[in-house]
DOTOR-617749 format. One record per residue (C-alpha): x, y, z. Coordinates in Angstrom, 1 decimal, m for minus. Example, Ala and Ser with C-alpha at 12.3 -4.5 7.8 and 13.67 -1.06 7.14 Angstrom:
- xx  yy  zz
- 12.3  m4.5  7.8
- 13.7  m1.1  7.1
***
This chain:
- xx  yy  zz
- 53.3  m138.2  m88.1
- 56.7  m138.0  m89.8
- 55.0  m140.9  m91.9
- 51.8  m139.2  m92.8
- 53.9  m135.6  m93.9
- 56.0  m138.1  m96.0
- 53.4  m139.7  m97.6
- 51.9  m136.4  m98.3
- 54.8  m134.4  m99.6
- 55.2  m137.8  m102.1
- 51.7  m137.0  m103.3
- 52.1  m133.4  m103.3
- 55.5  m133.7  m105.3
- 53.7  m135.8  m108.0
- 51.2  m133.2  m108.4
- 53.7  m130.6  m108.6
- 55.1  m132.8  m111.6
- 52.3  m133.0  m113.3
- 51.8  m129.1  m113.0
- 55.7  m128.8  m114.7
- 54.2  m131.0  m117.1
- 51.3  m128.8  m119.0
- 52.6  m125.6  m117.1
- 56.1  m126.2  m119.6
- 54.6  m128.4  m122.2
- 54.5  m125.1  m124.6
- 58.5  m125.0  m124.5
- 58.9  m128.3  m126.1
- 56.1  m127.8  m128.5
- 55.6  m123.9  m128.7
- 57.5  m123.4  m132.3
- 56.3  m126.8  m133.7
- 52.4  m125.7  m133.6
- 53.3  m122.2  m134.4
- 54.7  m123.9  m137.8
- 51.4  m125.7  m137.9
- 53.7  m128.6  m138.7
- 51.4  m130.2  m135.9
- 47.9  m130.1  m134.3
- 48.0  m128.7  m130.6
- 46.7  m132.3  m130.1
- 49.2  m134.0  m132.1
- 52.0  m132.0  m130.3
- 51.1  m132.7  m126.6
- 51.2  m136.5  m127.6
- 54.4  m136.4  m129.2
- 56.3  m134.1  m126.5
- 54.7  m136.5  m123.9
- 55.9  m139.5  m125.1
- 59.6  m138.6  m125.4
- 59.2  m137.3  m122.1
- 59.1  m140.4  m121.2
- 61.6  m141.6  m123.3
- 64.3  m139.6  m121.5
- 63.8  m142.2  m117.8
- 65.3  m144.7  m120.2
- 68.6  m142.4  m121.6
- 68.9  m141.1  m117.7
- 68.7  m144.8  m116.4
- 70.5  m146.5  m118.8
- 72.7  m144.5  m121.2
- 73.6  m141.6  m118.9
- 73.4  m143.8  m115.6
- 72.3  m141.5  m112.8
- 70.8  m138.5  m112.7
- 72.9  m135.9  m111.5
- 70.2  m133.1  m111.4
- 68.0  m134.7  m108.8
- 71.3  m135.4  m106.3
- 71.9  m131.4  m106.6
- 68.1  m130.2  m105.9
- 68.8  m133.1  m102.8
- 71.7  m131.1  m101.8
- 70.5  m127.2  m102.9
- 70.1  m127.1  m98.8
- 72.4  m128.2  m95.8
- 70.7  m131.6  m94.2
- 71.2  m130.3  m91.2
- 68.2  m128.1  m92.0
- 65.9  m130.0  m93.9
- 63.3  m131.1  m92.2
- 60.0  m132.7  m93.3
- 58.1  m129.3  m92.4
- 60.6  m127.4  m95.0
- 60.1  m129.7  m97.6
- 56.6  m129.8  m97.2
- 56.3  m126.1  m96.9
- 58.9  m125.8  m100.2
- 56.9  m127.9  m102.7
- 53.3  m126.4  m101.3
- 54.8  m122.6  m102.2
- 56.4  m124.2  m105.6
- 52.8  m125.8  m106.8
- 50.9  m121.6  m105.7
- 53.5  m120.2  m107.9
- 53.1  m122.4  m110.8
- 49.9  m122.2  m110.9
- 49.7  m118.4  m110.4
- 52.5  m118.1  m113.3
- 50.3  m120.3  m115.7
- 46.8  m119.0  m114.8
- 48.6  m115.8  m115.7
- 50.7  m116.8  m118.9
- 54.2  m116.3  m117.5
- 56.2  m119.1  m118.7
- 58.5  m118.8  m115.3
- 60.8  m121.7  m114.5
- 59.6  m124.6  m112.4
- 63.2  m125.0  m111.4
- 63.5  m122.4  m110.1
- 59.9  m122.2  m108.2
- 60.6  m125.6  m106.6
- 64.9  m124.3  m105.7
- 63.6  m121.2  m104.3
- 60.5  m122.4  m102.1
- 63.3  m125.2  m100.8
- 65.6  m123.1  m99.9
- 62.9  m120.2  m98.2
- 61.4  m122.5  m96.1
- 64.9  m124.0  m94.6
- 66.1  m120.2  m94.0
- 62.5  m119.8  m92.3
- 63.3  m122.7  m90.4
- 66.7  m121.8  m89.3
- 65.8  m118.6  m88.6
- 69.0  m117.0  m90.6
- 71.2  m117.4  m93.8
- 73.1  m119.3  m91.0
- 73.1  m121.2  m88.0
- 76.2  m121.4  m85.9
- 78.1  m121.2  m88.5
- 76.6  m123.7  m90.6
- 75.2  m122.1  m94.2
- 71.8  m123.1  m94.8
- 72.3  m122.6  m98.4
- 74.7  m125.4  m100.1
- 76.1  m122.6  m102.3
- 78.7  m124.8  m104.1
- 75.5  m126.1  m105.3
- 73.0  m123.6  m105.6
- 75.5  m120.9  m107.2
- 76.0  m122.2  m110.7
- 72.2  m122.8  m110.7
- 71.7  m119.3  m110.2
- 74.4  m118.4  m113.1
- 72.4  m120.4  m115.6
- 69.4  m118.3  m115.1
- 71.6  m116.2  m117.6
- 73.8  m118.5  m119.0
- 71.3  m121.6  m120.2
- 69.4  m119.0  m121.9
- 72.7  m117.4  m123.3
- 74.1  m120.9  m124.4
- 70.5  m121.4  m125.9
- 70.9  m117.9  m128.0
- 74.4  m118.1  m129.0
- 74.3  m121.8  m130.1
- 70.7  m121.1  m132.1
- 72.8  m118.5  m133.7
- 75.0  m120.4  m135.4
- 72.3  m123.0  m136.4
- 70.8  m120.7  m137.8
- 73.3  m119.2  m140.4
- 74.9  m122.7  m141.1
- 71.3  m123.7  m142.3
- 70.7  m120.2  m144.2
- 74.4  m120.6  m145.8
- 73.7  m124.5  m146.5
- 70.1  m123.5  m147.8
- 70.7  m120.4  m150.2
- 70.6  m122.1  m153.0
- 67.4  m124.6  m152.2
- 63.8  m124.5  m153.5
- 62.2  m122.3  m150.9
- 59.1  m124.9  m151.2
- 61.0  m127.7  m151.2
- 63.2  m126.9  m148.0
- 60.5  m125.5  m146.1
- 58.8  m129.2  m146.4
- 62.0  m130.6  m145.0
- 62.4  m128.5  m142.0
- 58.6  m129.1  m141.1
- 60.1  m132.7  m141.4
- 63.2  m132.3  m139.5
- 61.2  m130.6  m136.9
- 59.8  m133.6  m135.7
- 63.3  m134.8  m134.5
- 64.0  m131.1  m133.2
- 61.3  m131.1  m131.1
- 61.3  m134.8  m129.8
- 65.5  m134.1  m128.7
- 64.2  m131.1  m126.9
- 61.1  m133.0  m125.2
- 63.9  m135.7  m124.1
- 65.7  m133.0  m122.4
- 62.6  m131.5  m120.9
- 62.2  m134.8  m119.5
- 65.1  m135.5  m118.3
- 66.4  m132.4  m116.6
- 62.4  m131.6  m114.9
- 61.7  m134.8  m113.6
- 64.6  m135.5  m112.0
- 63.8  m132.2  m109.9
- 60.9  m133.9  m108.4
- 63.0  m137.3  m107.4
- 65.5  m134.8  m105.3
- 62.2  m133.6  m103.3
- 61.6  m137.3  m103.0
- 64.8  m138.2  m102.1
- 65.4  m135.5  m99.7
- 62.3  m136.1  m97.9
- 63.0  m140.0  m97.7
- 66.4  m139.5  m96.2
- 64.9  m137.0  m94.0
- 62.5  m139.3  m92.5
- 65.4  m142.1  m92.3
- 67.7  m139.9  m90.0
- 64.6  m138.9  m87.9
- 63.9  m142.7  m87.0
- 67.2  m143.0  m86.7
- 67.8  m145.9  m89.7
- 71.0  m146.9  m88.8
- 71.5  m148.1  m92.6
- 71.2  m144.7  m93.9
- 73.1  m142.6  m91.0
- 75.9  m144.8  m91.3
- 76.0  m143.7  m95.0
- 77.9  m140.3  m96.6
- 75.8  m137.8  m97.0
- 76.9  m137.9  m100.8
- 76.4  m141.1  m101.2
- 72.3  m141.0  m99.8
- 70.5  m140.5  m103.2
- 72.2  m143.0  m104.6
- 70.8  m145.3  m102.5
- 67.2  m143.8  m102.2
- 67.4  m144.4  m105.7
- 68.1  m148.1  m105.6
- 65.7  m148.5  m102.6
- 63.0  m146.3  m104.3
- 63.5  m147.4  m108.0
- 59.5  m146.8  m108.9
- 60.0  m143.3  m107.7
- 61.9  m142.4  m110.9
- 59.6  m144.1  m113.0
- 56.8  m142.2  m111.4
- 57.9  m139.5  m111.8
- 58.8  m139.4  m115.6
- 55.4  m140.5  m116.3
- 53.6  m138.1  m114.3
- 55.6  m135.3  m116.2
- 54.4  m136.8  m119.4
- 50.6  m136.9  m118.3
- 50.8  m133.3  m117.2
- 52.8  m132.9  m120.7
- 49.2  m134.4  m122.5
- 47.1  m131.9  m120.4
- 48.5  m129.2  m122.9
- 49.7  m125.2  m122.0
- 48.2  m123.5  m124.3
- 48.2  m119.9  m122.5
- 51.9  m120.2  m122.6
- 52.1  m121.7  m126.3
- 50.9  m118.2  m127.5
- 53.5  m116.0  m125.8
- 56.7  m118.7  m126.6
- 55.5  m119.6  m130.3
- 54.2  m116.1  m131.3
- 55.2  m113.4  m129.4
- 58.5  m113.6  m129.1
- 59.7  m113.4  m132.7
- 57.6  m114.9  m135.8
- 59.1  m118.5  m136.5
- 59.2  m120.7  m139.4
- 59.9  m124.2  m139.5
- 63.5  m123.6  m140.5
- 63.3  m121.4  m137.1
- 61.4  m123.8  m134.9
- 64.6  m126.6  m136.3
- 67.5  m124.1  m135.3
- 66.1  m123.2  m131.9
- 64.5  m126.5  m130.5
- 67.9  m128.2  m131.5
- 70.2  m125.5  m129.7
- 67.7  m126.1  m126.4
- 68.2  m129.5  m126.5
- 72.1  m129.9  m126.9
- 71.9  m127.2  m124.0
- 69.5  m129.2  m121.9
- 71.9  m132.4  m122.4
- 74.7  m130.2  m121.7
- 73.3  m128.8  m118.4
- 72.3  m132.8  m117.5
- 75.7  m133.8  m118.2
- 76.7  m131.4  m115.6
- 74.1  m131.9  m113.0
- 72.7  m128.6  m113.4
- 69.4  m128.0  m113.2
- 68.5  m125.0  m115.7
- 64.4  m124.3  m117.0
- 63.4  m125.6  m120.1
- 61.5  m122.0  m120.5
- 64.6  m120.0  m120.2
- 66.7  m122.0  m122.4
- 64.1  m122.1  m125.5
- 63.3  m118.4  m124.8
- 66.8  m117.4  m125.6
- 67.1  m120.0  m128.4
- 63.8  m118.4  m130.5
- 65.9  m115.0  m129.7
- 69.0  m116.3  m131.3
- 67.1  m116.8  m134.4
- 65.2  m114.3  m134.4
- 68.5  m112.1  m134.6
- 69.7  m113.1  m137.3
- 67.2  m112.0  m139.5
- 67.4  m108.2  m137.8
- 67.0  m107.3  m134.0
- 64.2  m105.5  m134.9
- 62.6  m109.0  m135.2
- 62.4  m109.5  m131.9
- 60.1  m108.4  m129.8
- 62.0  m107.2  m127.3
- 59.4  m105.1  m125.2
- 58.1  m109.2  m124.6
- 61.7  m110.6  m124.1
- 62.2  m108.3  m121.4
- 59.2  m108.8  m119.5
- 60.4  m112.3  m119.3
- 63.3  m111.7  m117.9
- 61.7  m110.0  m115.0
- 59.4  m113.1  m114.3
- 62.8  m114.8  m114.3
- 64.2  m112.7  m111.9
- 61.4  m112.4  m109.5
- 60.6  m116.1  m109.5
- 63.7  m116.8  m106.7
- 62.8  m114.4  m104.3
- 59.1  m114.2  m104.4
- 58.9  m118.6  m104.3
- 61.3  m117.9  m101.1
- 59.2  m115.4  m99.5
- 55.8  m117.2  m100.2
- 57.2  m120.8  m98.8
- 58.6  m118.9  m95.7
- 55.2  m117.8  m95.0
- 53.6  m121.3  m95.5
- 56.7  m122.5  m93.4
- 55.4  m120.5  m90.6
- 51.8  m121.4  m91.0
- 53.2  m125.4  m91.3
- 55.1  m125.5  m88.3
- 52.0  m123.7  m86.8
- 49.8  m126.3  m87.2
- 52.0  m129.6  m87.0
- 54.1  m128.7  m84.1
***
């Protein structure tokens, strides 16, 4: 039964990875489509390619998968069971599909984390059990803080990049400048797609890693039991080297499927975007994602690019940003974790009733 659950979790994790790709595709291509630098089809091919290339950067340049490790440790290992992981991944898929259907650019990252935590708390029956916290707050608190910090960092960086560009190009021919920035937008969108792939593919690795480690502990695999908890994820990556490659490949395939509902919101509803704005927003978003990957903090690519687009908009005037739309997005961000946790808790009770 445990092996069957492990296989099911791996399959569902890759399904989530695929959904994450088309759910979040809009983040990296919305501005480049809005400015008509590329057609939607060209844009998704461009973004998918760099989603996949991110694998080689994470593996051979950065040299580790810190974000995946953070996801795997967001819940205390005493409360991680295959039932918990299964309930979490199913809940994350459900919420991602709901928000995609409604065109709400919510965070796949926070959906996954909220679901994982909700199922674990349902398993324990309380936030702590025998004095041990279910949730690993050392890992989770930075994730919560970056719900607000990631878009804020993106906003600030985008604001100053836009001001710098406007200062440098103040005497440039507008038509020629626009032409140059359309070319530069290919570079900035590629950078953001690298950040998207590097950040989001690792989240699935974290869930699969937690499931594999849990499986080995359940069957009392001496090799895994003897390892310190901090080293088990690294051991998993070394032994299951195909998982990172498949994770990056599947998210790239998901990106190829598009995400047209959310593109409309991200590319035009927040503020009017020009090629110069697109370069500033995507560059700021990419920098923020690279920083978060370096720190090992899973952040939302949705939150990041939204904050960056707002940062570009306020350089013109505050009224250039459609604050009503932005506030709706903020509320979507806030409710994602608790709703995902609630769905996961319900699914856990259903799963545990039929499996055990």
